[in-house]
N, C-alpha and C positions, 0 to 999 in steps of 0.2 A: 341287241349289244350294242351298248355305250362304249364310244373309244375314248380312253381316258385322258389323252392326248386332248380331248376337244371340252375336256371340263376344267373351270377357271380354278385358284390355288383353293379358294374356298369352299368349291364345291368338293375336290377331292379332300379336304381336310374333312368335310363331312360325313363323306363315302367310305375313310379311313376310319372313322369314329362307330360308322355304322358295323361297319367290319369286325372293331374288334369288340363291341357290344356282342354282336353275335355269334364271334366266337366264344365269348364268355356263357352266353348261354348254353351253347352248346355245352362246355366242360360243365356245365353244373346238370346239364341232363344226363352227360355221363357219371358224375357224381366226382370229377377231377374239381374238386375246392379250389385246388392252392393253384392250379393252371386258370381257373375263373376268376379268383382274384387277382391276380397279377392282370387278367384281358381289364376287368374295369378299372382296377387302379391305373390304366395305363390310360384308357379313357380320361379318367379323373385327370389326370398329370396334364391332360392335353385341355380340355375342358373341367372346373371344376364345380360349375354349376350343373354338372349332370346329372338330376337326380336320379333317372333312369338308373346309373352305372352306381351310383350311394347306397340305392336302395338295393342294390344286388350285391356288391359291395359287402353291405351288413349281411347278408344272407349268409354268403361263403364265409363268413367271421363266426356267423352263428352254428355252420353246419361246422365248423371243423373248433366249434367248442369254446368258442371265442367271445363268450357274452357281452361283455365291458366293453371288447372294441368295438362287436357290432354296434354298442347303443351309441357308444362315442360318436362313432361314424356320421350316423345318422343326425344325432344333435347337431355336428359340426357344419352338416349340412344345412340342416333349419336355420343357424345361426347363420350361417355365411349367404342364405337367399332364401330369406324367409318366404315371401311371396311365390318363389318359382317352386317352393317344396311344399307347397302346402296343397297335395295332391291324395287323393283319398288312397291309393297302396301305402306312400311313404308314411302317413301318419296312420294307418293300420297296422305297418310293420313297427313302429316304433312303439305302441302303444304295447303289440304283441312282448316284443320284448321285453318292456315293462313288466309285465304281466310275469313273464319266465324271469325276471330279476328276480324281487322279493314281494309277495301282497302289500307287506308295511308301508315299502315305499313307491310300489307304483303308481297309485291313487293320485300324492296328491303332484307327483310327475305328470300324469296324464290329463287329469284337470287342467295344470298350468299348459301344458300341449292345448286341451281344447281353448283355453284364452287364447292362445297365439292364433290358434285356426280361424276363430271366432273376428279376431281383428283383422287379419289379413285377409280373408277368403270371403266372410260375410255367413248368413242364416243357414243359405242353402249347400253348406256342408255335410254328407253324412254323419248325424252326432252317432251313428251303431261302430262306428270304428274304435273311440273310445272306450267302449264296454266299460261303462262306469255302472251299469245295475248292479 
C-alpha cells in the first residue's frame, strides 16, 4: 500500500479523482444513478475535461430519463475539448443518444459528429460508431 503522505499534491488529486470515478461506477452498477451523477459531477468540477466522467454522467442522465441533458452533457464536452473527447466510447454514446432522440434529427447531427472526428482524429477512427447506414 502507498502511504498517502508520501504523494505529491498532484498525485493526491489524481488519486482522489480516480476514487470518485470508481465510486460513480459503483453507484451505476448498484442502480443509484443520482448518486453516480453526483460522483461524476464532482470529478468534472475538479477536472472539466475528464471525458470518462462526462460520458458516464450522460449515462446517468439517460438512465434517469433526462435524454436532452445527457446529449447536452456530451455536446458540451466535445465543444470544450474536441481533441480529448475524440474517443470511440464517447462518440458512440453521443451517436446512440442522437438515435434515441429522434430519427429525423439524428442523421444530420451524426454526420456533423463524423466530420468533427475525421477532422481532429483522422481516418483511423472506427466509422461504425456513427451508425449511418
